[in-house]
ZANU-574946 format. One record per residue: x, y, z of N, C-alpha, C, CB in turn. Coordinates in steps of 0.2 Angstrom, whole numbers, plus 2048, in hexadecimal, padded with zeros to 3 digits. Glycine has a CB too. Layout:
N
XYZXYZXYZXYZ;...
//
This chain:
399
A00DAED759FFDA8D71A05DA6D6E9FBDA9D6C;A07DACD6BA0FDABD66A14DA9D6BA12DB3D62;A14DACD71A1BDAAD77A1ADA4D78A1BDAED7E;A14DA1D79A12D9BD7CA14D94D78A0BD9AD7D;A14D96D72A15D92D6BA1DD93D6AA0FD96D64;A1FD97D6CA26D99D6BA2BD94D70A28DA2D6C;A26D96D76A2BD92D7CA28D8CD7CA2AD96D84;A24D88D78A22D81D78A28D7DD75A1CD80D73;A2BD76D79A30D72D76A30D6FD6FA31D6CD7A;A34D6FD6CA32D6CD65A31D65D65A38D6DD5F;A2FD61D5EA2CD5CD5EA33D58D5DA25D5BD59;A31D51D61A38D4CD60A38D49D5BA39D46D66;A3ED47D59A40D44D52A41D3BD53A48D48D4E;A41D39D59A43D32D5CA3ED2FD5AA44D31D64;A41D28D57A3DD22D54A38D20D5BA42D1BD52;A32D1ED59A2ED1CD5EA2FD15D61A28D1DD5D;A30D14D69A30D0DD6AA2CD0AD6EA34D0CD6C;A2DD03D6CA26CFED71A28CFFD77A26CF6D6F;A24CFCD7AA24CFBD81A2ACF8D83A1DCF8D83;A2CCF2D80A33CEDD80A39CF2D80A34CE7D7A;A39CF7D7CA3FCFAD7CA41CF9D73A45CF6D84;A3DCF4D70A40CF1D68A3DCF6D65A3ECEAD65;A40CF8D60A3ECFCD5AA3BCF7D53A45D01D57;A36CFAD50A33CF5D4AA3ACF4D45A2DCFAD45;A3FCF7D46A44CF5D40A48CEFD43A49CFCD3F;A49CF0D49A4CCE9D4CA49CE2D4DA4FCEAD52;A41CE3D4CA3ECDBD4CA3ECDBD45A35CD9D50;A3ECDED3FA3ECDCD38A44CD8D38A3ECE2D33;A49CDBD3BA51CD9D3AA52CD2D3DA57CDFD3D;A4ECD1D43A4DCCAD47A4BCC6D42A48CCAD4B;A45CC7D41A3FCC3D3DA44CC0D36A37CC8D3A;A48CC4D33A4CCC3D2EA52CBDD2FA4DCC8D2B;A55CC1D34A5ACBBD38A58CB4D39A5CCBED3F;A53CB3D3BA4DCADD3EA4CCA9D38A45CAFD41;A4ACADD31A47CA8D2BA4DCA6D28A43CACD24;A53CAAD28A5ACA7D25A5BCA1D29A61CADD25;A5CCA1D2DA5FC9DD32A5AC95D32A5ECA2D39;A54C96D31A4FC91D30A4FC8FD28A48C93D32;A50C92D25A52C90D1DA58C8DD1DA51C96D18;A5EC8ED20A64C8BD1FA63C84D23A69C90D23;A5FC84D29A5DC7DD2DA5BC79D28A56C7FD33;A56C7CD25A52C77D1FA56C74D1AA4EC7BD1B;A5BC78D18A5FC77D13A64C71D15A63C7DD11;A66C72D1AA6CC6DD1CA68C67D1DA70C70D23;A60C66D20A5FC61D21A5CC5CD1AA5AC62D27;A5AC61D15A59C5FD0EA61C5BD0DA57C67D09;A66C60D0DA6CC5DD09A6EC55D0DA73C62D09;A6DC55D14A6DC50D18A69C4AD14A6BC51D1F;A63C4AD13A5FC45D10A61C43D0AA59C46D0F;A64C48D06A66C47CFFA6BC42D00A69C4ECFB;A70C44D04A77C41D06A74C38D08A7BC46D0F;A70C38D0CA6EC32D0EA6AC2DD09A6AC33D14;A68C2FD04A63C2CCFFA69C2BCFBA5CC30CFB;A6DC2ECFAA73C2CCF4A78C26CF8A78C34CF1;A7AC27CFEA7CC21D02A78C1BD01A7CC24D09;A73C1DD02A6CC15D01A6EC14CFAA62C17D02;A6DC17CF5A6DC14CEEA73C11CEEA6CC19CE7;A79C14CEEA80C12CEEA7FC0ACF3A85C1ACF3;A7CC0ACF9A7DC04CFBA78BFDCF8A7DC04D03;A73C02CF5A6FBFBCF1A72BFBCECA66BFDCEE;A76BFECE7A77BFDCE2A7FBF7CE3A78C05CE0;A80BF7CE8A87BF3CE9A85BECCEBA8EBF6CEE;A88BE6CE7A86BDFCE6A88BDCCEDA8ABDCCE1;A82BD9CEEA81BD6CF6A86BCDCF6A75BD5CF9;A89BCDCFCA8DBC7CFBA86BC3CFDA95BC6D02;A89BBCCF9A84BB4CF9A83BB4CFFA88BADCF5;A7DBB1CFFA7ABAED07A7FBA7D06A70BAED0A;A7FBA5D0CA83B9ED0CA7DB9BD10A8AB9DD10;A7EB93D0BA78B8FD0CA7BB88D0DA73B91D07;A77B84D0FA79B7CD0FA75B79D0AA77B79D16;A77B74D04A74B71D02A71B6AD02A75B74CFF;A6CB68CFDA6AB61CFEA67B60CF7A66B60D04;A67B5ACF5A63B56CF0A5EB53CF1A65B51CED;A58B55CEEA51B51CEDA51B4BCEAA4DB54CEA;A50B45CF0A50B3FCECA4AB3BCEBA55B3CCED;A4BB36CE7A44B33CE7A46B2CCEAA42B32CDF;A41B29CEEA40B23CF1A3BB21CF5A45B21CF4;A38B1ACF8A35B19CFCA33B1DD01A37B16CFD;A2DB1FD03A2AB21D0AA2AB1DD0FA23B24D09;A2FB1FD15A2DB19D1AA27B1CD1DA34B17D1F;A22B18D20A1CB1CD23A1CB17D2AA14B1CD1E;A19B1BD2FA19B17D36A12B19D3AA1FB19D3B;A0FB16D3FA0BB1AD41A0EB1AD4AA03B17D3F;A0DB21D4CA12B22D52A0CB21D59A17B2BD52;A0EB1FD5FA0BB1ED63A0EB1FD6AA0AB19D61;A0BB1FD70A0DB1ED76A0CB19D7AA0AB22D79;A10B17D7FA0EB10D82A12B0ED89A10B0CD7D;A11B08D8BA16B07D91A18AFFD90A11B09D99;A1EAFED93A21AF8D92A1FAF4D98A28AF9D92;A1EAEED96A1AAE9D9CA1FAE3D9BA11AE7D9A;A20ADEDA1A24AD9DA2A20AD2D9EA25ADADAB;A21ACED9AA1EAC9D99A1DAC5D9EA20AC6D94;A21AC4DA2A21ABFDA7A24AC5DAEA26AB6DA5;A1FAC4DB1A20AC8DB8A1AAC7DBDA20AD0DB7;A1DAC4DC3A18AC3DCAA1AAC5DCFA17ABDDCB;A15AC6DD5A18AC6DDBA18AC1DDEA16AC9DDF;A1DABDDE0A1CAB5DE3A1BAB7DEAA23AB0DE2;A16AB2DECA13AB1DF3A11AA9DF4A0CAB5DF4;A10AA7DFBA10AA2DFBA0AA9EDFBA13AA2DFF;A09A9ADF9A01A94DF89FFA93E00A03A8ADF4;A02A91E04A01A90E0BA05A94E10A03A87E0D;A02A94E15A05A99E1CA09A95E1FA00A9CE21;A0FA98E22A13A94E26A19A9AE28A17A8EE22;A1EA98E2FA22A9DE30A2AA9CE2BA23A9CE39;A2DAA1E2AA31AA2E24A38A9FE2AA32AACE1F;A3AA9AE26A41A97E2AA47A98E26A41A8EE2C;A47A99E1FA4DA9BE1DA4CA9FE15A52A94E1C;A50AA4E14A4FAA7E0EA55AA7E0BA4CAAEE0D;A53AA4E03A58AA3E00A5BAA7DFAA56A9EDFE;A58AADDFAA5AAB2DF5A5BAB9DF8A53AB3DF0;A5EABEDF6A5EAC5DF6A5BACBDF1A64AC5DF7;A5AAD0DF3A55AD5DEFA5BAD5DE8A52ADDDF3;A57AD6DE4A57AD7DDCA5EAD4DD9A58ADEDDB;A5EACBDDCA61AC6DDAA5FAC4DD3A60AC0DDD;A64AC0DD1A5FABCDCAA5FAB5DCCA63ABCDC2;A59AB2DCAA58AABDCBA56AA7DC6A53AAADD1;A56AA0DC5A53A9DDC0A4DA99DC1A59A9ADBD;A4AA97DBDA42A94DBFA45A8DDC3A3DA92DB7;A41A8BDC9A42A86DCEA48A89DD4A44A7FDCB;A4BA8DDD3A4FA8FDD9A4BA92DE0A55A96DD7;A4DA8EDE5A49A8FDECA49A96DEEA4DA8BDF2;A44A99DF1A44AA1DF3A44A9FDFBA3CAA6DF1;A3EA9DDFDA3DA9DE03A3AA96E06A37AA3E05;A3DA95E0CA3AA8FE11A35A90E16A3EA8CE14;A30A8FE16A2CA8EE1BA2DA87E1FA26A8FE18;A2AA89E26A2BA83E2AA27A7DE28A2AA85E31;A28A77E28A26A71E26A28A6AE29A28A71E20;A2AA6CE30A2CA64E33A27A5FE36A2FA64E39;A1FA63E36A1BA5FE37A19A5BE31A15A62E39;A18A5EE2BA18A5BE26A1CA55E24A19A5EE22;A23A56E27A26A50E25A25A49E29A2EA52E24;A23A4CE31A21A47E35A1CA43E31A1FA4AE3B;A16A48E2DA10A43E2BA12A3FE24A09A48E29;A17A43E22A19A3EE1BA1DA37E1DA1FA43E16;A20A38E22A24A31E26A1EA2CE27A2AA32E2F;A19A2EE2BA14A2CE2DA0FA26E27A10A33E31;A0DA2BE22A09A28E1CA0FA24E17A04A2EE17;A15A26E19A19A21E14A1BA1AE17A20A25E12;A1AA19E1EA19A14E20A14A10E22A1BA14E24;A0EA13E20A07A10E1EA09A0EE17A00A14E1E;A0CA12E13A0BA0FE0CA0FA08E0CA0DA14E06;A15A08E11A19A01E0FA149FCE12A22A01E12;A119FDE18A0E9F7E1AA089F5E17A0D9F7E20;A059FCE129FF9F8E0DA029F6E089FA9FCE0B;A089F6E05A0A9F3E00A0C9EBE02A109F8DFE;A0E9EAE09A109E4E0BA099DFE0BA139E6E12;A059E3E0E9FD9DFE0F9FA9DEE099F89E2E14;9FB9E2E049F99E1DFE9FB9DBDFA9F99E6DFB;A039DCDFBA079D5DF8A049CFDFAA0F9D5DFC;A049CDE02A029C8E049FB9C6E03A039C8E0A;9F79CAE029F09CADFF9EF9C5DFA9ED9D1DFD;9F39C9DF49F49C7DEE9F69BFDED9F89CBDEB;9FB9BFDF19FE9B7DF29F99B2DF4A049B7DF7;9F69B4DFA9F09B0DFB9EB9AEDF79EC9B2E00;9EA9B4DF29E39B4DEE9E69AFDE99E09BCDEC;9EC9AEDE79EE9A9DE29ED9A0DE39F59ABDE2;9ED9A0DEB9EC99ADEE9E6999DF19F099ADF2;9E199EDEF9DA99FDF19D999DDF89D699CDED;9DC9A1DFB9DD9A3E059DB9A9E069E59A3E09;9DA9ADE019D79B4E019D29B6DFC9DD9BAE01;9CF9BBDFF9C89BCDFA9CB9C3DF79BF9BDDFE;9C79C2DF09C89CADEC9C69CFDEF9C49CBDE5;9C29D0DF49BF9D5DF89C69D8DFD9B89D1DFC;9C89D2E009CF9D5E049D39DAE009D39CFE06;9D59D4DFA9DA9D9DF59D99E0DF49DA9D7DF0;9D29E0DF39D09E7DF09D19EBDF59C99E7DED;9CE9E9DFB9D09EEE029D79EFE029CD9ECE09;9DC9EBE039E19EDE049E59F2DFE9E39E8E06;9E39F0DF79E59F6DF29E19FCDF39E39F5DEB;9DC9FDDF89DAA03DFA9DDA06DFF9D4A04DFB;9E0A03E039E4A04E099EBA07E069E59FDE0E;9EDA04E019F4A06DFE9F3A0EDF99F7A00DF8;9ECA0BDF69ECA14DF29EAA1ADF89E3A14DEA;9E8A17DFC9E7A1DE039EDA20E039E5A19E0A;9F2A1BE069F8A1CE0A9FCA21E049FCA14E0B;9FCA1EDFEA00A22DF99FFA28DF7A00A1EDF4;9F6A2ADF79F3A31DF69F6A35DFC9EBA32DF6;9F7A33E039F8A36E089FFA38E079F7A32E0E;A03A34E05A0BA35E02A0BA3ADFFA0FA31DFD;A07A3ADF8A08A3FDF5A06A44DF6A06A3FDF0;A01A46DFA9FEA4DDFDA02A51E029F9A4BE00;A06A4CE06A0AA4DE0BA11A52E08A0BA45E0F;A13A4FE02A1AA4FDFDA18A57DFAA1CA48DF7;A11A57DF8A0FA5EDF4A0FA62DF9A09A5FDEF;A0CA61DFFA0DA68E06A13A69E06A0AA67E0E;A17A65E07A1FA66E08A21A6BE04A22A60E08;A21A67DFCA22A6DDF8A1FA74DF8A23A6BDF3;A19A74DFAA16A7CDFCA1AA81DFFA0FA7CE01;A1DA7CE04A21A80E0BA28A83E08A23A7AE12;A2AA80E01A2FA82E00A2DA86DF9A35A7DE00;A2EA8EDF9A2CA92DF3A33A93DEFA29A9ADF5;A2FA91DE8A37A91DE3A33A97DDDA3BA86DDF;A38A98DD8A38A9EDD3A35A99DCFA3FAA2DD0;A2FA9DDCCA2AA99DC7A2EA9BDBEA21A9EDC8;A33AA0DBFA36AA0DB7A3CAA4DB9A30AA4DB1;A40AA4DB4A46AA7DB6A47AAFDB4A4CAA3DB3;A48AB2DB9A47ABBDB8A4CABDDBCA3FABEDBB;A4AAC4DBFA4EAC9DC5A4BACADC9A50ACFDC4;A4CAC8DCFA48ACADD6A48AD1DD7A4EAC8DDC;A42AD3DDBA42ADADDDA44ADADE5A3AADEDDC;A40ADFDE9A42AE0DEEA3FADBDF3A42AE7DEF;A43AD8DF9A40AD3DFCA3BAD7E02A45ACEE00;A37AD3E02A31AD5E08A2FAD1E0EA2CAD6E05;A34ACEE0EA32AC8E15A39AC9E19A30ABFE13;A38AC6E1EA3FAC4E23A3EABEE26A42AC9E28;A45ABCE28A43AB4E2AA41AB5E32A4BAADE2A;A3DAB0E32A39AB0E38A31AB2E3AA3BAB4E3C;A32AB5E35A29AB8E34A25AB3E31A29ABFE2F;A1FAB5E32A19AB0E30A17AB1E28A13AB0E36;A16AACE25A11AB0E1DA0CAACE1CA15AB1E15;A06AB1E1CA00AADE1BA00AACE129F9AB2E1F;9FBAA9E129FBAA6E099F9AADE079F4AA0E07;9FDAACE019FBAB4DFBA01ABADFD9F0AB9DFE;A03AB8E04A08ABEE04A0DAC1E01A0AABFE08;A10AC6E00A14AC8DFBA1BAC6DFDA13AD0DFA;A1FAC4DF9A26AC1DFBA2AAC6DF7A28AB9DFA;A2AAC7DF0A2EAC9DECA2CAC9DE6A33AC6DED;A2DACFDE1A2BACEDDAA30ACBDD7A29AD5DD6;A2EAC7DD0A33AC5DCCA30AC6DC4A34ABDDCD;A37AC9DC2A36ACBDBBA39AC8DB5A36AD1DBA;A37AC6DB1A3AAC2DABA3DACADA6A33ABBDA7;A43ACBDA5A45AD3DA1A47AD1D9CA49AD8DA4;A48AC9D9AA49AC8D92A45AC9D8DA4AAC4D91;A3EACAD8EA3AACBD8AA33ACFD8CA3AAC5D89;A31AD6D89A2EADAD8CA27ADCD86A34AE0D8D;A22ADDD88A1EADFD83A1CAE8D84A17ADAD85;A1CAEBD7FA1AAF1D7DA13AF4D7DA1DAF2D77;A0FAF5D80A07AF6D80A07AFED7FA03AF2D88;A03AFFD78A04B07D769FCB06D72A0CB0AD70;9FCB0DD719F4B0ED6F9F5B14D689EEB14D76;9F1B12D649F1B15D5D9EAB18D5B9F4B0FD58;9EAB1DD589E2B20D569DFB1AD529E3B27D51;9D8B1AD539D4B14D509D3B13D4A9CDB15D52;9D6B1BD459D7B1AD3E9DDB15D3D9DAB22D3A;9E1B12D409E7B0FD3F9E4B07D3F9EDB11D45;9E0B05D419DCB00D439DDAFBD3C9D5B03D45;9DDAFED369DCAFAD319E4AFBD2D9D5AFBD2E;9E8AFED309EFAFDD2E9F3AF9D349F3B05D2D;9F3AF9D399F7AF4D3D9F5AEDD3D9F7AF7D44;9FAAE9D3C9F9AE1D3B9FFADCD429FCADFD33;9FDAD8D41A00AD3D45A09AD2D429FAACCD44;A0EAD2D43A12AD2D41A18AD7D3FA11AD0D3E;A14ADED3FA18AE2D3DA1DAE6D41A14AE6D3B;A23AE8D41A27AE9D44A26AF2D47A2DAE8D3F;A27AF2D4EA28AF8D52A2DAFAD54A26AF8D57;A2EB01D51A35B04D55A33B09D5BA3AB09D4F;A37B06D61A35B09D68A3BB0FD6AA34B03D6E;A3AB14D6FA3DB16D71A3CB18D77A3FB19D6E;A41B17D7CA3FB1BD84A43B1FD87A3FB16D8B;A41B23D8BA43B29D8CA4AB28D90A3EB2DD90;A4BB22D93A52B20D96A57B1FD90A51B19D9B;A55B1DD8AA5AB1CD86A58B21D80A5CB15D85;A59B27D7FA58B2BD79A5BB2AD74A59B31D78;A61B27D72A64B26D6CA64B1FD6BA6AB2AD6B;A60B1BD6DA5FB14D6BA57B12D69A60B10D71;A58B0FD64A50B0BD62A4FB03D62A4DB0DD5A;A4AB01D65A4BAFAD66A44AF9D61A4AAF8D6F;A45AF3D60A40AEFD5AA3CAEAD5EA46AEAD52;A36AEBD5BA30AE8D5FA2CAE4D5AA2CAEED64;A28AE0D5CA24ADBD56A1EADCD59A27AD3D55;A1AADED54A10ADFD58A0FAD8D59A09AE3D52;A0BAD7D5DA0AACED60A02ACFD61A0DACBD68;9FFAD3D629F7AD4D649F5ADBD629F6AD3D6D;9EFADAD619EDAE1D5F9E4ADFD629EEAE3D55;9E3AE4D659DCAE5D6A9D7AE4D669DAAEBD6D;9D3AE0D649CDAE0D609C7AE5D619CAADAD60;9C7AE9D649C3AEFD679C6AF6D679C1AEDD6F;9C3AFCD669C4B02D679C2B03D6E9C2B06D62;9C7B07D719C5B09D789BEB11D779CDB0CD7B;9BAB10D7B9B3B14D799B6B1AD7C9A9B11D7D;9BAB18D829BDB21D869C2B24D819C4B20D8D;9C6B21D7F9CDB25D7B9CCB24D749D5B21D7D;9C7B1FD729C7B1ED6B9CEB1ED679C1B24D67;9D2B19D6C9D7B17D689D9B0ED689DEB1CD6D;9DEB0BD659DDB05D649E4B03D689DCB03D5D;9E3AFED6C9E9AFAD709ECAF5D6C9E7AF6D78;9F4AF7D6C9F8AF1D689FEAEFD6D9FBAF3D5F;A00AE9D6CA05AE7D71A0BAE3D6BA01AE1D77;A10AE5D6DA15AE3D69A1BADFD6EA18AEBD65;A1EADBD6DA21AD7D70A29AD9D6DA1EAD0D6F;A2EADAD73A35ADBD72A3AAD7D76A36AE2D73;A3FAD8D73A45AD2D77A4BAD7D7BA4AACAD6F;A4BAD6D81A4DADBD85A55AD6D87A46ADED8C;A5AAD3D83A5EACFD87A62AD2D8AA61ACBD83;A64AD9D8AA68ADCD8EA65AE0D96A6AAE1D8A;A5FADFD94A5DAE1D9AA5BAEAD9CA62ADED9F;A5BAECD95A5EAF3D95A57AF6D99A60AF7D8C;A51AF3D94A49AF6D98A47AF4D9CA44AF4D95;A42AF7DA0A3FAF4DA5A38AF5DA6A43AF7DAB;A33AF2DA7A2DAF2DA7A2AAF8DABA2BAECDAB;A25AFCDA9A22B02DABA26B06DA7A23B04DB2;A2BB06DA4A2EB0CD9FA28B0FD9AA36B0AD9B;A29B16D98A26B19D93A28B17D8DA26B21D93;A25B16D88A27B15D81A24B18D7CA27B0FD80;A27B1AD78A25B1ED72A25B1BD6BA28B24D72;A21B16D68A21B13D62A1FB14D5CA1EB10D63;A21B10D58A21B14D50A22B0CD4EA29B1CD4E;A1AB0AD4DA18B05D49A1AB06D41A11B06D49;A1DB01D3EA1FB02D36A1BB01D32A25AFED34;A19B04D2BA15B02D29A18B00D21A10B07D2A;A15AFED1DA18AFCD17A1BB03D12A13AF8D13;A1EB02D0FA23B09D0CA1CB08D05A2FB06D09;A1CB10D05A19B11CFEA1DB13CF8A16B17CFF;A1BB13CF2A1DB15CECA23B1ACEDA17B18CE7;A27B1ACE8A2CB1FCE7A2BB28CE9A2EB1DCE0;A2EB2BCECA2AB32CECA31B37CECA24B33CF5;A30B3DCECA36B40CECA36B43CF4A37B46CE7;A3CB43CF6A3FB44CFDA44B48CFEA41B3FCFE;A42B4CD04A48B52D05A47B52D0DA46B5AD01;A4CB56D0FA4EB57D15A49B5BD19A54B59D15;A45B5AD1FA40B5FD21A42B67D22A3DB5DD26;A49B68D21A4CB6DD23A4BB72D1DA52B6CD24;A4AB6ED16A4BB72D0FA44B75D0FA4EB6DD09;A3FB73D12A3AB76D11A39B7CD14A35B74D12;A35B82D11A34B88D14A2CB89D15A38B8ED0F;A2AB89D1AA25B88D1DA22B91D1EA26B83D24;A1DB93D1CA19B99D1DA13B99D1CA1AB9ED1A;A10BA0D1EA08BA1D1BA07BA1D15A07BA7D1C;A0BBA1D0FA09BA2D0AA0BB9AD07A0DBA8D07;A0CB95D0BA0EB8ED09A14B8BD09A0CB8DD04;A15B86D07A1CB82D07A1FB82D03A1CB7ED08;A26B84D02A2BB85CFCA30B83CFDA2CB8BCFC;A35B81CF9A3CB7FCF9A40B85CF4A3CB78CF4;A47B85CF6A4BB89CF2A50B86CEEA4EB8DCF6;A4EB84CE8A52B81CE3A5AB85CE1A4DB82CDC;A5FB84CE1A67B85CE0A66B84CD8A6EB7FCE5;A69B8ACD5A69B89CCDA6FB8ECCBA63B8CCC9;A73B8BCC9A79B90CC5A77B94CC1A7EB8ECC2;A7AB9ACC3A78BA0CBFA7FBA5CBBA74BA5CC4;A82BA0CB7A88BA4CB4A8FBA3CBAA87BAECB4;A93BA8CB6A9ABA8CBCA9BBAFCBDAA1BA4CBA;A9FBB0CC1AA0BB6CC5AA9BB8CC0AA0BB5CCF;AACBBCCC3AB0BC1CC0AB6BBBCC0AB2BC9CC4;AB8BB6CC6ABCBB3CC6ABCBAACC1ABDBB3CCC;AB5BABCBFAB3BA5CBCAB0B9FCC1AB9BA2CB9;AAEBA1CC6AABB9CCCBAA3B9DCC9AADB9ECD4;AA0B98CCBA99B97CC8A95B9BCCEA97B8ECC6;A91BA0CCCA8CBA3CD1A84B9FCD2A8BBABCCE;A83B9ECD7A7EB9BCD9A78B9FCDCA80B96CDE;A71B9ECD9A6BBA2CDAA66B9ECDCA68BA6CD3;A61B9ECE1A5CB9ACE2A55B9ECE0A5DB99CEA;A50B97CDFA4AB98CDCA45B96CE1A49B95CD5;A40B9ACE2A3CB97CE8A36B93CE3A38B9FCEF;A34B8BCE6A31B89CE2A2CB85CE8A36B84CDD;A24B87CE5A1FB86CECA1FB7DCEAA15B8ACEB;A1EB7ACEFA1EB73CF1A19B71CF5A24B70CF3;A15B6ACF5A10B68CFAA14B61CFCA08B67CF6;A13B61D02A17B5CD07A12B57D08A1AB60D0F;A14B52D0BA12B4BD0DA13B49D13A14B45D0A;A14B42D14A16B3FD1AA1DB41D1CA16B37D19;A20B42D22A25B43D27A27B3ED2AA25B48D2B;A2DB3CD2BA32B36D2DA39B39D2CA31B30D28;A3CB36D33A43B37D34A46B3CD33A45B33D31;A43B43D33A46B48D32A46B4BD2AA4EB47D36;A41B46D26A41B48D1EA39B49D1DA44B41D18;A38B4BD17A31B4ED15A30B4BD0EA31B55D16;A2AB48D0DA29B46D06A26B4CD03A24B41D06;A28B4CCFEA25B52CF8A20B51CF3A29B56CF5;A19B52CF4A13B4ECEEA14B52CE9A0BB4ECEF;A16B59CE7A16B5DCE2A1CB62CE3A0FB60CE1;A1EB64CDDA23B6ACDCA2AB67CDBA23B6FCE4;A2BB62CDBA31B5FCDBA31B59CD7A34B5DCE1;A37B57CD3A36B50CCFA3CB4CCD1A35B51CC6;A40B4ECD5A46B4BCDAA4DB4DCD6A46B42CDA;A52B4CCD8A58B4FCD5A5AB56CD6A57B4FCCD;A56B5BCD8A57B61CD9A5BB63CDFA50B63CDA;A60B67CDEA64B69CE3A60B70CE8A6BB6BCE0;A5FB6FCEDA5AB74CF2A60B75CF8A52B6ECF5;A5DB7CCFBA61B7FD02A5EB7AD07A5FB88D04;A61B77D0AA5FB73D10A61B77D17A64B6CD10;A65B7ED17A64B82D1DA67B87D1CA65B80D23;A64B8ED1DA67B93D1DA62B98D17A70B92D1C;A5CB95D18A57B98D12A54B9ED16A51B92D10;A53BA0D1DA50BA5D20A52BACD1EA50BA3D26;A57BADD1AA5ABB2D17A58BB4D11A60BB2D17;A57BAED0DA56BAED04A4FBB1D03A57BA6D00;A50BB3CFDA49BB5CF8A4ABB3CF2A48BBCCF7;A47BB2CEDA45BB1CE7A4BBB4CE3A3EBB3CE5;A4FBAFCE0A54BB3CDCA5BBB4CE0A50BBACDA;A5CBB4CE7A62BB5CEAA67BB2CE8A62BB5CF1;A6EBB5CE9A73BB2CE8A76BAECEFA77BB6CE4;A79BA8CEDA7ABA3CF3A80BA0CF2A75B9DCF3;A85B9FCF6A89B9BCF6A89B94CFBA8EB9FCF8;A89B8ECF8A8AB88CFBA90B87D00A8BB83CF5;A8EB85D07A93B86D0DA93B7ED0DA91B8AD15;A99B7AD0FA99B74D13A93B71D17A9EB75D17;A91B6CD17A8CB69D1CA8EB6AD23A8BB60D1A;A93B6BD25A94B6FD2CA95B76D2EA98B6DD2F;A95B79D27A96B80D29A90B84D2CA97B83D24;A88B81D2BA84B84D2FA81B7FD33A81B87D2B;A7EB82D39A79B7CD3DA74B7BD3AA77B7ED43;A73B74D39A6CB70D37A68B6DD3DA6EB6AD33;A62B6DD3CA5DB6AD41A60B62D40A53B6BD3E;A5EB5FD45A5EB58D45A5BB55D41A5DB55D49;A5BB50D3EA58B4CD39A5AB4ED32A50B4BD39;A5DB52D30A5FB55D2AA62B50D27A63B5AD2B;A61B4ED21A66B49D1CA6AB4CD18A62B45D18;A71B4BD16A74B4FD13A77B49D0DA7AB54D17;A78B4BD07A7BB47D02A81B49D00A76B45CFC;
//
C-alpha cells in the first residue's frame, strides 16, 4: 500500500482550463477592456452632443439678417363693384341671303369675303321672259292711256257716255298694275345686299339653278355687336338698362371692350336660374366676331370710401386673414432705421382689379408688406426693397 502511494503521480498545480482554452482570468480582462471601450464611446458621443448644442446656441444667439420685402400703402377710396358673367357675341345685323324666287344664275357680282354696301347687286337670275312681259304690258298701258284720253274728250262733247270712260279707266289701271307687277318680278331676279356689311363664303356658281330660299352667302354687319351674357338671379335687382359692361375676349387677352346694357330678359331661366342680359358695343375696327366667347363685368355704382390694399398684401391662413404692418423700431449701429413687422388681423371684403377692400383692422395710411411675407413672423426685422426687386403677383398696385 505504501509503495503504491509513493509510486503514484503528484497532483498538478496547472490552472483549470475551459473547454475553449480560455482561463477565467483572461475572460475578466476581456470584459474589463470592453467596458472601458464602451465608456469611452459614450463619453465621446456625450461630448459631441454638447458641442452641437453649443454651436446651435451660438447660431441662435447671432442676429438674423433682415428679410427683404416689398411695401405698399393702405389707401382709402371708393370700391368699384361689378357683376361677372359669361356670354357670347352676336351680330346685330346678320342674315343668310337667299332669293325670293327661283331661277337660273346668269351672273355673280361678288367674291367671298367682300365688303358690300346696302343695295349692291349680288346675283342676277335669268329674267328675259319677264322683260318681254313688261314690254307687252307697257304697250297695253300706252293704248289704254290714249283710249281713255279720247273717251274723256268725247265725254266733254256729250258724244261718249260716262260708263265707257269708266271702263277705259279700268283698263288703264289694270295695264299699270301689270307693268308694276312685272317690274317687281324683274327686281326679284336681281338679288341685292339688304345692308352694309361683310360677305361670307359664296355657296353658288354661275349657271346653277336657285330655288326660292336657297342660301347664297351670309352677310354680317360687324360695326355693332350684341353681348348676350347671363348673371345669377340675385343680380336681377342690380342690373339696369344703360349700365356699362366691360368685356374681354380670349382673342384679345390684353384688351377691354366697353358695352352698354340695352335689354334685360324679364324672366329667370327655370333650368339654370340665371338672368339673360344683352349689351351693345361698337366694333368699328371689326376686331370682334360674332360667336366669340365673352367674359363680362357689369359695372355697379361705387360704394362709400373704404380701406383698399393690394390682394397680395393679405396673408390667408387657417387662423384667419392678416396683414404685416411695417413699423420703425430704432436705428442700427450705423444710424440707419430698423424696420420690424407687426401682424394685424383684418376682415376682407370685395375684390377687384387685384385689390381687396379691408372692412376692419386698418384705418388707412398704414405701410404694409406687399410681397415676401411668407418667411415673416410677428416682430421679424425686414428690409424694404424696391418694387422690382421681388416678383409680385399680377394686379399688385404700388404707391
